[in-house]
VOBA-1610 file (N, C-alpha, C; in pm, whole numbers, padded with zeros to 5 digits, always signed):
BEGIN
Unk+20704+22794-02875Unk+20787+22827-02761Unk+20694+22857-02643Unk+20707+22779-02539Unk+20624+22792-02419Unk+20713+22784-02296Unk+20661+22835-02184Unk+20734+22818-02059Unk+20718+22673-02014Unk+20813+22629-01934Unk+20802+22495-01877Unk+20682+22492-01784Unk+20632+22376-01748Unk+20518+22371-01655Unk+20552+22444-01524Unk+20461+22530-01482Unk+20483+22611-01363Unk+20445+22532-01237Unk+20528+22544-01135Unk+20494+22482-01006Unk+20385+22566-00940Unk+20313+22510-00844Unk+20210+22589-00776Unk+20266+22715-00709Unk+20386+22707-00655Unk+20448+22824-00591Unk+20480+22931-00696Unk+20532+22889-00810Unk+20562+22984-00918Unk+20433+23047-00969Unk+20332+22966-00987Unk+20203+23015-01034Unk+20149+23122-00938Unk+20159+23096-00809Unk+20109+23189-00708Unk+20189+23319-00711Unk+20322+23310-00722Unk+20406+23432-00725Unk+20377+23515-00849Unk+20354+23450-00962Unk+20323+23523-01084Unk+20187+23592-01072Unk+20093+23528-01007Unk+19962+23590-00987Unk+19971+23708-00891Unk+20055+23699-00791Unk+20079+23812-00702Unk+20142+23927-00781Unk+20230+23894-00875Unk+20295+23995-00959Unk+20199+24071-01047Unk+20079+24017-01071Unk+19979+24086-01151Unk+19928+24212-01081Unk+19950+24223-00951Unk+19907+24340-00874Unk+20022+24437-00849Unk+20134+24416-00917Unk+20252+24500-00897Unk+20231+24639-00957Unk+20289+24738-00892Unk+20284+24876-00944Unk+20387+24895-01055Unk+20487+24807-01061Unk+20591+24816-01162Unk+20541+24756-01293Unk+20541+24836-01399Unk+20488+24792-01528Unk+20567+24674-01585Unk+20699+24674-01566Unk+20781+24565-01618Unk+20743+24432-01554Unk+20730+24433-01422Unk+20694+24312-01349Unk+20554+24264-01391Unk+20461+24356-01400Unk+20325+24322-01441Unk+20323+24256-01578Unk+20394+24316-01674Unk+20395+24264-01811Unk+20460+24125-01816Unk+20571+24109-01747Unk+20637+23978-01747Unk+20547+23871-01686Unk+20479+23903-01578Unk+20388+23806-01515Unk+20273+23770-01610Unk+20219+23870-01678Unk+20113+23844-01774Unk+20161+23749-01885Unk+20279+23775-01936Unk+20336+23694-02044Unk+20356+23550-01997Unk+20419+23534-01881Unk+20450+23399-01833Unk+20324+23320-01798Unk+20227+23385-01740Unk+20102+23314-01709Unk+20028+23274-01837Unk+20025+23362-01936Unk+19959+23330-02062Unk+20030+23215-02132Unk+20161+23215-02128Unk+20236+23107-02189Unk+20213+22977-02113Unk+20201+22985-01982Unk+20171+22868-01900Unk+20034+22809-01931Unk+19942+22895-01978Unk+19810+22847-02019Unk+19811+22787-02159Unk+19926+22791-02228Unk+19938+22730-02360Unk+19921+22825-02476Unk+19920+22956-02451Unk+19908+23051-02561Unk+20042+23065-02632Unk+20037+23086-02761Unk+20158+23104-02843Unk+20211+23246-02828Unk+20340+23268-02851Unk+20397+23403-02837Unk+20325+23509-02922Unk+20289+23477-03045Unk+20222+23575-03131Unk+20086+23614-03072Unk+20015+23516-03018Unk+19884+23542-02959Unk+19897+23626-02832Unk+19997+23594-02751Unk+20021+23672-02628Unk+20055+23817-02664Unk+20141+23833-02763Unk+20183+23968-02804Unk+20063+24048-02853Unk+19977+23986-02930Unk+19860+24055-02981Unk+19765+24094-02866Unk+19744+24004-02772Unk+19655+24032-02659Unk+19708+24142-02569Unk+19839+24146-02549Unk+19900+24243-02457Unk+19946+24370-02527Unk+19946+24370-02659Unk+19990+24489-02732Unk+20138+24513-02723Unk+20216+24405-02732Unk+20361+24419-02730Unk+20419+24341-02848Unk+20548+24344-02862Unk+20614+24274-02972Unk+20629+24126-02939Unk+20627+24044-03043Unk+20644+23900-03026Unk+20781+23872-02965Unk+20881+23949-03004Unk+21016+23929-02951Unk+21020+23956-02801Unk+20941+24049-02752Unk+20935+24075-02608Unk+20883+23952-02534Unk+20784+23886-02593Unk+20730+23764-02532Unk+20836+23656-02530Unk+20906+23640-02642Unk+21012+23538-02649Unk+21123+23568-02548Unk+21159+23695-02537Unk+21263+23734-02441Unk+21222+23700-02298Unk+21095+23722-02265Unk+21047+23693-02130Unk+21052+23542-02103Unk+21012+23462-02201Unk+21013+23316-02184Unk+21156+23265-02170Unk+21246+23318-02252Unk+21387+23276-02242Unk+21446+23317-02107Unk+21414+23437-02063Unk+21464+23484-01934Unk+21411+23396-01820Unk+21285+23353-01829Unk+21228+23267-01727Unk+21301+23132-01723Unk+21332+23079-01841Unk+21404+22951-01845Unk+21546+22966-01791Unk+21607+23082-01812Unk+21745+23102-01768Unk+21754+23140-01620Unk+21664+23228-01572Unk+21678+23284-01438Unk+21563+23252-01343Unk+21461+23188-01391Unk+21347+23157-01305Unk+21265+23281-01277Unk+21207+23287-01160Unk+21118+23398-01125Unk+21190+23532-01106Unk+21320+23531-01096Unk+21391+23659-01084Unk+21381+23741-01212Unk+21337+23677-01321Unk+21327+23750-01448Unk+21213+23850-01448Unk+21123+23845-01351Unk+21012+23941-01351Unk+21055+24074-01292Unk+21173+24082-01232Unk+21227+24208-01180Unk+21317+24269-01286Unk+21302+24396-01311Unk+21384+24465-01411Unk+21531+24465-01367Unk+21619+24436-01459Unk+21762+24439-01435Unk+21816+24579-01463Unk+21932+24609-01410Unk+21996+24736-01437Unk+22034+24743-01584Unk+22019+24860-01643Unk+22055+24879-01784Unk+22196+24934-01800Unk+22262+24959-01689Unk+22398+25010-01697Unk+22492+24901-01743Unk+22593+24936-01816Unk+22690+24834-01855Unk+22762+24778-01733Unk+22794+24651-01738Unk+22863+24589-01625Unk+23002+24649-01605Unk+23062+24686-01714Unk+23197+24740-01708Unk+23213+24838-01824Unk+23272+24950-01798Unk+23300+25044-01906Unk+23448+25036-01939Unk+23478+25051-02064Unk+23616+25044-02108Unk+23673+25185-02115Unk+23784+25205-02051Unk+23849+25334-02051Unk+23932+25346-02178Unk+23887+25431-02269Unk+23954+25445-02398Unk+24078+25532-02386Unk+24067+25639-02308Unk+24181+25729-02291Unk+24243+25706-02153Unk+24357+25637-02150Unk+24426+25614-02023Unk+24497+25743-01980Unk+24568+25739-01869Unk+24630+25859-01813Unk+24727+25926-01910Unk+24808+25847-01979Unk+24905+25903-02073Unk+24834+25970-02190Unk+24732+25907-02243Unk+24659+25964-02356Unk+24578+26086-02314Unk+24532+26090-02190Unk+24461+26209-02142Unk+24556+26328-02136Unk+24679+26304-02096Unk+24777+26413-02095Unk+24806+26460-02238Unk+24810+26366-02332Unk+24828+26404-02473Unk+24708+26486-02521Unk+24588+26450-02474Unk+24468+26526-02508Unk+24479+26667-02453Unk+24528+26681-02331Unk+24545+26814-02270Unk+24640+26898-02355Unk+24752+26838-02395Unk+24849+26911-02477Unk+24788+26948-02612Unk+24710+26858-02668Unk+24646+26882-02797Unk+24551+27002-02788Unk+24477+27013-02677Unk+24381+27123-02662Unk+24448+27257-02635Unk+24576+27256-02601Unk+24648+27381-02582Unk+24695+27438-02715Unk+24676+27364-02821Unk+24712+27413-02954Unk+24586+27454-03028Unk+24603+27529-03133Unk+24489+27571-03214Unk+24442+27456-03302Unk+24313+27443-03323Unk+24263+27339-03415Unk+24318+27358-03556Unk+24354+27480-03589Unk+24410+27507-03723Unk+24544+27438-03743Unk+24614+27411-03633Unk+24739+27337-03640Unk+24717+27198-03699Unk+24598+27145-03679Unk+24564+27012-03727Unk+24482+27016-03855Unk+24482+27131-03922Unk+24414+27144-04050Unk+24264+27165-04039Unk+24217+27211-03926Unk+24074+27234-03907Unk+24043+27382-03931Unk+23925+27411-03987Unk+23893+27550-04022Unk+23837+27633-03906Unk+23866+27597-03784Unk+23813+27667-03667Unk+23928+27716-03580Unk+23898+27814-03496Unk+24000+27861-03403Unk+23973+27816-03260Unk+23851+27768-03233Unk+23817+27719-03099Unk+23781+27571-03106Unk+23812+27500-02999Unk+23782+27358-02992Unk+23635+27334-02959Unk+23581+27229-03016Unk+23453+27174-02971Unk+23483+27032-02926Unk+23393+26974-02849Unk+23416+26836-02806Unk+23419+26741-02926Unk+23331+26765-03023Unk+23327+26681-03142Unk+23458+26693-03221Unk+23509+26815-03231Unk+23635+26837-03303Unk+23751+26770-03229Unk+23750+26778-03098Unk+23856+26712-03018Unk+23851+26561-03038Unk+23730+26504-03041Unk+23716+26359-03063Unk+23768+26321-03201Unk+23738+26404-03299Unk+23783+26376-03437Unk+23935+26381-03447Unk+23996+26484-03389Unk+24142+26498-03395Unk+24211+26387-03315Unk+24153+26348-03201Unk+24210+26236-03124Unk+24214+26109-03208Unk+24109+26085-03282Unk+24104+25965-03366Unk+24204+25976-03481Unk+24212+26094-03544Unk+24305+26114-03655Unk+24450+26101-03610Unk+24481+26147-03488Unk+24617+26142-03436Unk+24652+26009-03371Unk+24554+25917-03362Unk+24581+25785-03307Unk+24571+25774-03156Unk+24515+25876-03090Unk+24498+25868-02945Unk+24388+25769-02909Unk+24289+25755-02995Unk+24180+25661-02971Unk+24174+25562-03086Unk+24136+25437-03059Unk+24133+25335-03164Unk+24016+25353-03261Unk+23918+25434-03223Unk+23803+25462-03307Unk+23751+25601-03268Unk+23661+25656-03348Unk+23608+25788-03317Unk+23515+25776-03196Unk+23558+25835-03086Unk+23482+25827-02962Unk+23375+25935-02960Unk+23282+25922-02866Unk+23175+26021-02852Unk+23228+26145-02780Unk+23151+26250-02789Unk+23191+26373-02719Unk+23186+26352-02568Unk+23101+26260-02523Unk+23094+26231-02379Unk+23224+26169-02330Unk+23288+26083-02413Unk+23417+26025-02374Unk+23523+26133-02357Unk+23523+26230-02446Unk+23619+26340-02436Unk+23590+26423-02311Unk+23462+26453-02287Unk+23425+26531-02168Unk+23466+26459-02040Unk+23444+26327-02035Unk+23482+26250-01917Unk+23634+26248-01899Unk+23708+26238-02009Unk+23854+26240-02000Unk+23902+26373-01944Unk+23841+26482-01989Unk+23878+26613-01936Unk+23841+26626-01789Unk+23728+26568-01753Unk+23686+26572-01613Unk+23786+26497-01525Unk+23838+26383-01576Unk+23939+26309-01500Unk+24068+26389-01485Unk+24093+26478-01580Unk+24210+26565-01571Unk+24186+26683-01476Unk+24062+26699-01431Unk+24030+26811-01344Unk+24007+26940-01420Unk+23969+26928-01546Unk+23949+27043-01632Unk+23802+27050-01671Unk+23739+27165-01652Unk+23602+27180-01699Unk+23607+27218-01846Unk+23507+27179-01919Unk+23508+27208-02063Unk+23499+27358-02087Unk+23432+27433-02003Unk+23425+27577-02020Unk+23565+27638-02020Unk+23650+27587-01931Unk+23786+27638-01924Unk+23868+27594-02045Unk+23845+27471-02090Unk+23925+27418-02199Unk+23903+27497-02327Unk+23784+27548-02350Unk+23756+27621-02472Unk+23832+27753-02478Unk+23870+27807-02365Unk+23931+27940-02362Unk+24083+27935-02340Unk+24144+27822-02359Unk+24287+27810-02334Unk+24373+27886-02434Unk+24325+27903-02554Unk+24408+27962-02659Unk+24436+28109-02628Unk+24552+28151-02664Unk+24587+28292-02650Unk+24635+28341-02786Unk+24643+28470-02797Unk+24683+28530-02924Unk+24812+28608-02903Unk+24894+28619-03007Unk+25015+28701-02995Unk+24984+28852-02996Unk+24859+28889-03023Unk+24817+29028-03026Unk+24832+29089-02887Unk+24905+29201-02873Unk+24925+29261-02742Unk+24794+29310-02680Unk+24694+29338-02761Unk+24565+29386-02711Unk+24465+29273-02687Unk+24512+29146-02696Unk+24423+29030-02688Unk+24343+29025-02558Unk+24409+29046-02446Unk+24341+29038-02315Unk+24231+29144-02306Unk+24259+29267-02354Unk+24159+29372-02349Unk+24041+29340-02441Unk+24070+29288-02558Unk+23963+29254-02653Unk+23879+29138-02605Unk+23945+29039-02543Unk+23873+28921-02495Unk+23780+28955-02379Unk+23822+29049-02293Unk+23739+29082-02178Unk+23617+29164-02217Unk+23613+29214-02339Unk+23498+29289-02384Unk+23511+29438-02362Unk+23619+29480-02300Unk+23641+29622-02277Unk+23689+29688-02405Unk+23624+29793-02448Unk+23664+29860-02572Unk+23742+29987-02544Unk+23753+30025-02419Unk+23835+30137-02381Unk+23767+30260-02415
//
């Protein structure tokens, strides 16, 4: 696997890239120039101290995108899928107003992981989502997680005094 023959302009741009402060650009230029000289991917990887697959990825990217492949692309997903829509977020809010013990859990306070687990068990999510998904859903509802943990109340008439830490 080798790069296609480089034009003089491409060769010059890759050589300019060897002086780049960006490590990604420098490495890609090194790989493409070495491949242009006829070195095999395994040999390039050994000389540069990288994986053979990294060399192959650089060559494939060059064939697909040309010289733009020497610039690092964004690692963010192009699109995120919203797992909890507005209706399901409201169901999540209602769920958090109940005790976890209502759902057979051995705790009295919610955690994000526990909320994700109960959402999956109750069918609010198609799979077990991460705690970050639950936190983001609460954020869309305008609820901070600190507040959500303290929603539960007790039928004990002295609950407010005990919760505030005042012992009287």
